[in-house]
C-alpha positions as CSV (number, residue, x, y, z in Angstrom):
1,M,9.7,-5.0,-28.3
2,L,7.5,-4.5,-25.6
3,L,8.0,-1.4,-23.3
4,Q,8.6,-2.4,-19.9
5,P,7.7,-0.9,-16.8
6,A,10.5,1.1,-15.0
7,C,9.6,0.2,-11.3
8,L,6.8,-1.1,-9.4
9,L,5.8,0.6,-6.4
10,W,3.9,-1.6,-4.0
11,D,1.3,-0.6,-1.1
12,M,2.0,-3.1,1.8
13,D,-1.3,-3.4,3.8
14,G,-4.1,-5.0,1.6
15,T,-1.8,-5.1,-1.3
16,L,1.5,-7.3,-0.3
17,I,0.0,-8.1,3.2
18,D,-3.4,-9.5,4.4
19,S,-3.6,-7.3,7.2
20,Q,-7.1,-5.4,7.3
21,N,-8.4,-7.5,9.9
22,L,-5.1,-6.8,12.2
23,H,-5.3,-3.2,11.7
24,Y,-9.0,-2.7,12.6
25,E,-8.4,-5.1,15.9
26,S,-5.3,-2.8,16.7
27,W,-7.3,0.5,16.2
28,H,-10.2,-1.0,18.0
29,Q,-8.5,-1.8,21.1
30,A,-6.4,1.5,21.0
31,F,-9.6,3.4,20.9
32,Q,-11.3,1.4,23.5
33,T,-8.8,2.8,26.2
34,I,-10.3,6.2,25.6
35,G,-13.8,5.1,25.5
36,V,-14.3,5.5,21.9
37,E,-15.7,2.8,19.9
38,I,-15.1,2.6,16.1
39,T,-17.3,0.6,13.6
40,Y,-15.9,-1.5,11.1
41,S,-17.1,0.7,7.9
42,Q,-15.7,3.8,9.7
43,F,-12.3,1.8,9.7
44,K,-12.6,0.8,5.9
45,E,-13.2,4.3,5.0
46,T,-9.7,5.4,6.1
47,F,-7.9,2.1,5.2
48,G,-4.8,3.1,3.6
49,S,-4.3,6.3,4.9
50,N,-1.6,7.5,7.7
51,N,-2.3,8.0,11.4
52,H,-2.8,11.7,11.1
53,R,-5.9,11.2,9.0
54,V,-7.0,8.0,10.6
55,I,-7.0,9.4,14.2
56,S,-8.7,12.8,13.2
57,S,-11.2,11.1,11.3
58,F,-12.3,8.7,14.2
59,L,-12.2,11.4,16.8
60,G,-13.7,14.0,14.7
61,Y,-11.3,16.8,15.5
62,E,-7.8,17.3,15.8
63,P,-6.3,15.8,18.7
64,T,-3.3,17.8,20.8
65,P,0.0,16.2,19.9
66,T,0.1,14.5,23.3
67,S,-2.9,12.5,22.5
68,F,-2.0,11.8,19.0
69,D,1.3,10.1,19.9
70,E,-0.5,8.1,22.7
71,L,-3.0,6.8,20.5
72,S,-0.8,6.0,17.7
73,N,2.3,4.4,19.5
74,L,-0.5,2.0,21.3
75,K,-2.1,1.3,18.0
76,E,1.2,0.5,16.3
77,S,2.4,-1.4,19.2
78,L,-0.6,-3.6,19.2
79,F,0.0,-4.3,15.5
80,R,3.5,-5.3,16.1
81,E,2.4,-7.6,18.8
82,L,0.1,-9.6,16.8
83,A,1.4,-9.0,13.5
84,P,3.3,-12.6,13.4
85,N,0.3,-14.7,14.2
86,H,-2.4,-12.5,12.3
87,A,-0.9,-11.3,9.2
88,Q,0.1,-13.1,6.0
89,P,1.3,-12.5,2.5
90,F,-1.6,-12.9,0.0
91,P,-1.4,-16.0,-2.1
92,G,0.9,-16.0,-5.1
93,V,2.4,-12.6,-4.1
94,L,5.7,-13.9,-3.3
95,R,5.7,-15.7,-7.0
96,W,5.0,-12.3,-8.4
97,L,7.8,-10.6,-6.8
98,Q,10.1,-13.1,-7.7
99,F,9.4,-13.0,-11.3
100,F,9.6,-9.2,-11.4
101,K,13.0,-9.4,-9.2
102,D,14.3,-12.2,-12.1
103,L,13.3,-9.5,-14.8
104,G,15.6,-7.0,-13.1
105,I,12.6,-4.6,-12.7
106,P,13.3,-2.6,-9.8
107,Q,10.7,-2.6,-6.9
108,G,9.7,-0.8,-3.8
109,I,7.4,-0.7,-0.8
110,A,5.4,2.7,-0.6
111,S,3.3,2.2,2.4
112,S,1.4,4.6,4.7
113,A,2.3,2.7,7.7
114,P,5.2,3.6,10.2
115,S,8.8,2.3,9.4
116,E,8.6,0.1,12.5
117,N,5.7,-1.7,11.2
118,I,7.0,-1.8,7.8
119,E,10.4,-3.5,9.2
120,T,8.5,-5.8,11.2
121,I,6.4,-7.3,8.2
122,V,9.6,-7.5,5.9
123,K,11.5,-9.1,8.5
124,I,8.5,-11.8,9.5
125,F,8.1,-12.6,5.7
126,H,11.6,-12.3,4.6
127,L,10.6,-9.7,1.7
128,R,14.0,-7.8,1.9
129,S,15.7,-9.1,-1.1
130,F,12.8,-8.1,-3.4
131,F,12.8,-4.5,-2.9
132,Q,15.4,-1.8,-3.5
133,V,13.6,1.0,-1.6
134,I,11.3,0.8,1.3
135,L,9.5,3.9,2.3
136,S,7.2,5.0,4.9
137,G,4.5,8.0,4.3
138,I,4.2,8.4,8.0
139,N,5.8,11.8,7.8
140,L,4.5,12.6,4.3
141,P,1.4,14.1,3.0
142,S,-1.3,11.1,3.4
143,K,-2.7,9.2,0.2
144,P,-4.3,10.4,-2.0
145,D,-1.8,12.8,-2.0
146,P,1.0,11.6,-4.3
147,A,4.1,12.5,-2.5
148,I,5.2,8.7,-1.3
149,F,5.1,7.5,-5.0
150,L,6.6,10.4,-6.4
151,K,9.6,10.0,-3.8
152,G,9.6,6.2,-4.5
153,A,10.2,6.6,-8.2
154,A,12.7,9.2,-7.8
155,E,14.7,7.0,-5.3
156,L,14.5,4.7,-8.1
157,N,15.5,6.6,-10.7
158,C,12.4,6.1,-12.7
159,P,10.1,8.0,-14.5
160,P,6.8,8.3,-13.4
161,D,4.8,7.5,-16.4
162,L,6.9,4.2,-16.4
163,S,6.3,3.6,-12.9
164,V,3.5,1.1,-11.7
165,V,1.6,1.4,-8.4
166,L,0.0,-1.5,-6.9
167,E,-2.7,-0.5,-4.6
168,D,-6.0,-2.0,-2.9
169,S,-7.2,1.3,-1.6
170,I,-9.3,4.1,-3.4
171,A,-7.0,6.9,-1.9
172,G,-3.8,4.7,-2.8
173,L,-5.0,4.7,-6.3
174,Q,-5.8,8.0,-6.5
175,A,-2.6,8.9,-5.5
176,G,-0.9,6.6,-8.0
177,R,-3.1,8.5,-10.9
178,A,-2.1,11.8,-9.5
179,A,1.8,11.0,-9.6
180,G,0.9,10.2,-13.2
181,M,1.5,6.4,-12.8
182,V,0.1,3.4,-14.2
183,T,-2.3,2.0,-11.7
184,V,-3.0,-1.6,-10.7
185,G,-5.9,-1.9,-8.4
186,L,-6.5,-5.0,-6.2
187,T,-9.9,-6.0,-5.1
188,S,-8.8,-7.1,-1.5
189,T,-10.7,-4.4,0.3
190,Y,-13.1,-2.6,-2.1
191,A,-15.2,-4.0,-4.9
192,R,-14.2,-3.5,-8.4
193,N,-16.9,-1.3,-9.4
194,Q,-15.3,1.0,-6.6
195,L,-11.7,1.0,-7.9
196,D,-10.6,3.5,-10.6
197,A,-7.3,1.7,-12.0
198,D,-5.8,1.2,-15.6
199,I,-5.8,-2.4,-14.3
200,I,-7.8,-4.1,-11.8
201,I,-7.0,-7.6,-10.5
202,E,-8.7,-10.0,-8.1
203,D,-5.7,-11.6,-6.7
204,F,-2.2,-13.0,-7.5
205,L,-3.2,-16.3,-8.4
206,A,-2.7,-15.8,-12.1
207,E,0.5,-16.4,-13.8
208,P,2.9,-13.3,-13.5
209,E,4.0,-13.7,-17.2
210,A,0.4,-13.0,-18.8
211,F,0.0,-10.1,-16.0
212,H,3.3,-8.7,-17.0
213,K,2.4,-8.9,-21.2
214,H,-0.9,-6.9,-20.2
215,L,1.0,-4.4,-18.3
216,C,3.4,-3.8,-20.9
217,K,0.3,-3.2,-23.4
218,V,-1.4,-0.7,-21.1
219,I,2.1,1.3,-20.8
220,A,2.6,1.3,-24.6
221,R,-0.9,2.5,-25.0
222,Q,-0.2,5.2,-22.3
223,S,2.6,6.3,-23.8
224,K,1.2,6.6,-27.3
225,M,-1.5,8.6,-25.9
226,R,0.9,11.5,-24.4
């Protein structure tokens, strides 16, 4: 009998949703209002982190609370304004979500994005029925801290060692590993050789059944090693 995953915890941006360029454009426009230009390479270094880490990194110093709120709110307003026409689920991911839903495996979103952004994406692409838990890490320690994944597993009543994290970012995968979870890395943002994950996938175009079998084998192997 296969050892099943207890739950799947999905990152949103760069994993469920192809929104990297949208985030860059939103940050770019927001920082232009204060005369700061950010490059795409600077942006990629922080992609997947929460706004506290991103803004401090771009500025090179810790902003005042007022400055932080102004930049953060402007960026997120731009994101939500542009999202309906500039974001989309990765090809095949809806079929994977439906497959695991049909298996009865609980799923959650564990994203560094603000709740309003997550709700916007969930509503636009009709994702609500797939997830029992939807978490924002905006008020939690930023990935690679494991806090958001541990919180997600706890709310789904799943032991961490049987929980699975699906992520595209280096920081997100580090967070999943720090949480003691099985990690699945998607090469949408970083190259395969840059990702440290138990399983690495290129996309969601493969049959979810085949991925599920492989995932169960990895879980069983890691369980024997403990």
